[in-house]
C-alpha positions as CSV (number, residue, x, y, z in Angstrom):
1,M,-0.3,-30.5,20.1
2,K,-1.3,-27.1,19.4
3,K,0.9,-24.2,19.5
4,R,1.4,-21.5,21.7
5,A,0.6,-18.5,20.0
6,V,0.2,-15.0,21.3
7,L,-1.9,-11.6,19.8
8,L,1.1,-9.0,20.1
9,N,0.6,-5.2,19.3
10,D,1.0,-2.2,21.6
11,I,-2.2,-0.8,19.8
12,P,-4.9,-3.6,20.7
13,A,-7.8,-2.1,19.2
14,K,-5.6,-2.6,15.2
15,I,-5.9,-6.1,16.5
16,H,-10.2,-6.3,17.2
17,Y,-10.3,-3.9,13.9
18,V,-8.4,-6.1,11.7
19,Y,-9.1,-9.5,12.9
20,S,-13.4,-10.1,13.1
21,P,-14.6,-12.2,16.3
22,E,-15.0,-14.9,13.9
23,Q,-11.1,-15.1,12.8
24,L,-10.1,-15.0,16.8
25,S,-11.9,-17.7,17.2
26,T,-10.6,-19.9,14.4
27,L,-7.5,-18.8,16.0
28,A,-8.0,-19.7,19.5
29,R,-9.8,-23.8,17.6
30,L,-5.9,-23.8,15.9
31,T,-3.6,-22.9,18.7
32,D,-3.2,-22.4,22.0
33,L,-4.1,-18.5,22.0
34,H,-2.7,-16.5,25.3
35,P,-6.3,-14.7,26.1
36,G,-6.5,-11.1,24.9
37,V,-3.8,-8.8,23.6
38,V,-0.3,-8.7,24.6
39,T,1.6,-5.5,24.4
40,A,5.7,-5.5,24.5
41,A,5.5,-4.2,28.2
42,E,3.6,-6.7,29.8
43,L,6.1,-9.7,27.9
44,D,8.0,-9.3,31.0
45,D,5.3,-11.8,32.5
46,Q,6.9,-15.1,31.9
47,H,3.7,-16.9,30.5
48,F,5.4,-16.0,27.3
49,Q,8.5,-18.1,27.8
50,D,7.1,-21.3,25.8
51,V,5.3,-19.0,23.0
52,E,5.6,-20.4,19.3
53,V,3.7,-18.1,16.9
54,I,2.7,-14.4,16.8
55,F,-0.2,-13.0,15.5
56,S,-0.3,-9.0,14.9
57,T,-1.0,-6.2,11.9
58,W,-0.3,-2.2,12.6
59,G,1.2,-1.8,15.3
60,M,3.1,-4.6,15.7
61,P,6.0,-3.4,18.4
62,T,9.4,-3.3,17.4
63,L,11.7,-5.5,19.8
64,T,15.8,-5.7,20.1
65,P,17.4,-8.8,19.1
66,G,17.9,-9.7,23.5
67,E,14.3,-9.1,24.1
68,I,13.5,-11.4,21.6
69,R,16.0,-14.2,23.0
70,S,15.1,-13.5,26.5
71,K,10.7,-12.9,26.4
72,L,10.3,-15.1,23.7
73,P,13.0,-17.9,23.8
74,N,11.4,-21.0,21.7
75,L,9.8,-18.3,19.0
76,K,9.5,-19.8,15.6
77,A,7.3,-17.1,13.6
78,V,5.2,-13.9,13.1
79,F,2.5,-13.9,11.0
80,Y,1.7,-9.8,10.3
81,A,-1.5,-9.2,8.8
82,A,-0.6,-5.8,7.2
83,G,2.2,-5.2,4.9
84,A,5.5,-3.4,5.1
85,T,8.0,-5.2,7.9
86,D,10.6,-2.6,7.9
87,S,10.8,-1.2,11.4
88,F,10.5,-5.2,13.0
89,F,12.3,-7.7,10.4
90,D,15.7,-7.4,11.3
91,A,15.5,-8.2,14.9
92,F,13.4,-11.0,14.3
93,D,15.0,-12.3,11.6
94,S,18.5,-11.8,13.5
95,C,16.9,-14.6,15.8
96,G,15.7,-17.0,13.1
97,V,12.6,-16.2,13.3
98,Q,10.3,-16.7,10.0
99,I,8.3,-13.5,9.2
100,F,5.1,-14.0,6.9
101,S,3.3,-10.8,5.7
102,A,-0.3,-9.7,4.0
103,W,1.6,-7.7,2.0
104,Q,-0.3,-9.5,-0.9
105,A,-3.9,-8.8,0.3
106,N,-2.5,-5.8,1.0
107,A,-2.2,-4.5,-2.3
108,I,-5.3,-6.0,-3.4
109,P,-7.7,-2.7,-2.4
110,V,-5.1,-0.6,-3.8
111,A,-5.3,-2.3,-7.5
112,E,-9.0,-2.2,-7.6
113,Y,-8.9,2.1,-6.7
114,C,-6.4,2.2,-9.2
115,T,-7.9,0.5,-11.7
116,A,-11.3,1.7,-12.0
117,T,-9.8,5.6,-11.4
118,I,-7.4,4.9,-14.8
119,L,-10.7,3.4,-16.3
120,L,-12.5,6.1,-15.5
121,S,-9.7,8.1,-16.7
122,L,-9.5,7.4,-19.9
123,K,-13.2,7.8,-20.2
124,G,-12.7,11.1,-19.2
125,F,-14.9,10.8,-16.9
126,F,-13.7,12.9,-14.4
127,R,-13.4,16.1,-16.9
128,N,-16.5,15.5,-18.1
129,A,-18.1,15.8,-14.7
130,R,-16.3,19.2,-14.2
131,E,-17.7,20.4,-17.4
132,M,-21.2,19.0,-16.7
133,K,-22.4,22.7,-15.3
134,G,-25.2,23.3,-17.7
135,P,-26.5,22.3,-21.5
136,D,-22.4,23.4,-23.3
137,G,-21.3,20.9,-21.1
138,W,-23.1,18.4,-23.9
139,A,-21.0,19.6,-26.6
140,G,-18.9,16.5,-26.8
141,N,-15.7,14.6,-24.7
142,S,-12.2,14.6,-26.0
143,S,-11.1,12.0,-24.2
144,P,-9.5,9.1,-26.6
145,G,-11.1,5.8,-24.7
146,V,-9.6,2.8,-23.1
147,Y,-9.2,0.9,-26.3
148,G,-5.2,1.1,-26.9
149,E,-4.3,3.7,-25.0
150,T,-1.5,4.1,-23.0
151,V,-1.2,3.8,-19.0
152,V,1.9,3.7,-17.7
153,L,2.6,2.6,-13.8
154,I,5.9,3.3,-11.7
155,G,6.9,0.9,-9.7
156,A,6.5,-3.0,-10.0
157,G,5.6,-4.3,-7.7
158,A,3.1,-6.0,-6.2
159,I,0.4,-3.3,-6.4
160,A,1.5,-2.8,-9.9
161,R,1.3,-6.3,-11.5
162,K,-2.0,-7.0,-9.5
163,I,-3.2,-3.5,-11.9
164,Q,-1.4,-5.2,-14.9
165,E,-3.6,-8.3,-14.0
166,F,-7.7,-6.2,-13.5
167,L,-6.1,-4.3,-16.8
168,T,-5.3,-7.5,-19.3
169,P,-9.0,-7.5,-20.5
170,H,-9.4,-4.0,-21.9
171,N,-6.6,-3.5,-24.8
172,I,-4.8,-1.2,-23.4
173,D,-1.4,-0.2,-23.7
174,L,0.3,-0.9,-20.7
175,E,3.9,0.0,-19.3
176,I,5.0,-1.0,-16.2
177,I,8.8,1.1,-14.9
178,P,10.5,-0.6,-12.1
179,S,11.8,1.8,-9.5
180,R,15.1,0.3,-9.8
181,S,15.6,0.8,-13.9
182,E,18.5,2.7,-14.5
183,N,17.7,6.5,-15.6
184,L,14.4,6.1,-13.8
185,A,14.0,10.0,-14.0
186,E,14.3,10.2,-17.6
187,R,11.8,7.2,-18.0
188,I,9.2,8.6,-15.9
189,R,9.7,11.8,-17.2
190,D,9.4,10.2,-21.2
191,A,6.5,9.0,-19.1
192,F,3.8,12.0,-18.7
193,A,4.9,13.4,-21.9
194,R,3.2,10.1,-23.6
195,A,0.8,8.5,-21.5
196,C,-2.8,9.5,-21.2
197,V,-2.5,8.0,-17.5
198,V,0.1,8.1,-15.2
199,S,-0.1,6.4,-12.1
200,N,2.3,6.1,-9.2
201,H,3.3,2.8,-7.1
202,L,7.3,3.9,-6.3
203,P,8.3,2.3,-3.1
204,N,8.2,4.5,0.0
205,R,11.9,5.0,0.0
206,D,14.3,7.7,0.3
207,D,15.9,8.2,-2.9
208,N,12.4,8.5,-4.3
209,K,11.4,12.2,-3.0
210,G,10.8,14.6,-5.3
211,I,11.4,12.3,-8.0
212,I,8.2,13.6,-9.9
213,T,8.7,17.2,-10.6
214,G,6.9,19.9,-11.4
215,E,7.9,19.8,-15.0
216,M,6.5,16.9,-15.7
217,F,3.6,17.7,-15.1
218,R,3.9,20.3,-18.0
219,L,4.9,17.7,-20.6
220,M,1.6,16.0,-19.8
221,R,-1.3,15.3,-22.9
222,E,-4.3,17.0,-23.2
223,G,-7.1,15.6,-21.0
224,A,-4.4,13.7,-18.9
225,T,-4.2,11.7,-15.5
226,F,-2.3,11.9,-12.7
227,I,-2.8,9.0,-9.8
228,N,-1.1,8.9,-6.8
229,T,-1.6,5.7,-4.0
230,G,2.1,6.2,-3.4
231,R,4.2,8.8,-1.4
232,G,3.4,12.2,-1.1
233,A,6.7,13.4,-0.5
234,Q,7.6,11.5,-4.2
235,V,5.8,14.5,-5.9
236,E,7.4,18.1,-5.8
237,E,3.0,18.7,-4.1
238,E,3.3,22.4,-4.7
239,A,5.3,22.5,-8.4
240,M,1.7,20.1,-9.3
241,L,-0.4,22.4,-8.1
242,D,0.9,25.5,-10.0
243,V,0.7,23.4,-13.3
244,L,-2.9,22.0,-11.6
245,A,-4.6,25.7,-11.8
246,E,-2.6,26.9,-15.3
247,R,-3.9,23.1,-16.8
248,P,-7.7,22.8,-16.0
249,D,-7.7,19.6,-18.6
250,L,-5.8,18.1,-16.4
251,T,-6.5,15.9,-13.3
252,A,-4.7,14.6,-10.1
253,I,-5.8,12.2,-8.8
254,I,-4.8,12.0,-5.1
255,D,-5.0,9.0,-2.5
256,T,-1.3,10.1,-0.3
257,P,-0.4,13.9,-0.3
258,I,2.4,14.5,1.6
259,V,1.0,15.9,5.1
260,E,-2.3,13.8,5.8
261,P,-4.5,15.9,6.1
262,P,-3.2,18.3,4.3
263,P,-3.4,21.7,6.5
264,P,-7.2,24.4,5.5
265,E,-5.3,25.9,3.3
266,S,-3.8,23.6,0.7
267,R,-5.1,24.0,-3.3
268,L,-5.5,20.4,-3.1
269,Y,-8.8,21.1,-1.7
270,S,-9.8,24.1,-3.8
271,L,-8.9,23.2,-7.3
272,P,-11.1,21.8,-9.2
273,N,-8.9,19.0,-11.0
274,V,-7.5,17.7,-7.8
275,I,-9.7,14.5,-6.5
276,L,-8.6,14.4,-3.3
277,T,-9.1,11.4,-0.8
278,S,-8.3,10.1,2.5
279,H,-6.0,7.3,1.9
280,I,-8.9,4.8,1.4
281,A,-7.0,3.1,-1.8
282,G,-5.6,0.1,1.3
283,S,-7.2,-2.0,3.0
284,M,-10.0,-0.3,4.9
285,N,-13.3,-1.9,7.2
286,D,-14.5,-5.4,5.3
287,E,-10.8,-5.5,3.1
288,V,-8.6,-5.6,6.6
289,H,-10.1,-9.0,7.4
290,R,-8.8,-10.7,4.2
291,M,-5.5,-9.6,5.1
292,A,-6.5,-12.1,8.6
293,D,-7.4,-14.7,6.3
294,Y,-4.5,-14.9,4.2
295,M,-2.0,-14.9,8.0
296,I,-4.4,-17.9,9.4
297,E,-4.1,-19.8,5.9
298,E,-0.8,-19.0,5.9
299,F,-0.3,-21.0,9.4
300,Q,-1.8,-23.6,8.4
301,R,0.1,-23.8,6.1
302,F,3.4,-23.3,8.4
303,E,2.0,-26.3,10.6
304,A,1.7,-28.5,8.5
305,G,5.3,-28.1,6.6
306,E,3.9,-26.8,3.6
307,Q,5.5,-23.7,1.0
308,P,4.2,-21.6,2.3
309,L,3.0,-18.3,-0.5
310,Y,4.1,-15.0,1.3
311,L,7.2,-15.5,3.4
312,V,9.2,-12.2,3.6
313,K,13.1,-12.2,3.3
314,R,15.4,-9.8,3.0
315,S,15.5,-8.5,-0.9
316,M,11.8,-7.7,-0.4
317,L,12.7,-5.0,1.7
318,L,11.6,-1.3,0.5
319,T,14.5,-0.1,2.7
320,A,17.9,-1.6,4.2
321,S,16.7,1.1,7.1
322,T,13.8,1.1,9.7
323,S,11.1,2.9,9.5
324,A,8.1,4.1,11.3
325,A,6.2,5.0,8.3
326,S,6.8,1.1,6.6
327,V,3.7,0.3,9.4
328,A,1.7,3.1,9.0
329,H,-2.5,2.3,7.9
């Protein structure tokens, strides 16, 4: 007998963004799927007492253990086609419900973005493009190139590991600094002083706020690049911009500023050595369907009693407390 399933989300449009019509048809074939998207407010309906699995994505509601036990008493698993599950994990876990997440799928596009910008940075692409405003720009390129150069990734999660995989063929001197390292700030400071490229992948925890200081940017090598696809709050943003204004040789590639979008007066828009992108590194458009595919395939393993690939465990959570930011796109 097919498992009774429901698409649960407080922003129904997110389901239709992440799950293509073909993927929704696949779910309807694999499960006894309740029609349409159900919001948390609609769970009072007694139709959901026998639901065994939930499929969701960004916009997954946060339920209390009492609500889960009373409204979804037969629930066995949640398949979350997105990344961090911190905002809802505790309640479901306390009810014995397994949580599966597409965090590995979401790491791929970020790693692709970073790998591309790292390689271009090592070639001096961004600085060279700024300087190519006339014939004098052809005078030469002082960037070191890719072979044997030093790149440091701050944070050792799925994204950093995927970047390491992508960069392996390029003979780069690559170092990864785990976020739980002793003397983390000191290690980051050293990385800024010696690396040609520093890329931030620290987890979104309160203890990481402001850990990347303005002083660190002053230590950067001639022509070095900083890439941030982590969180803007991890960087002393104004202090960083002060240094970038003083040192046009440096480049900062910022996909995650502190405020999204930055206010109109922000120097992130006007400094020529800042490359600002609108949080495009993560899964977007066609890429979001990869996350749905991961969860559909994981459900099939779950149904067959096979070893899961993407089961979330408490030790994997970014924070001990829930955070609305954890489920932001």
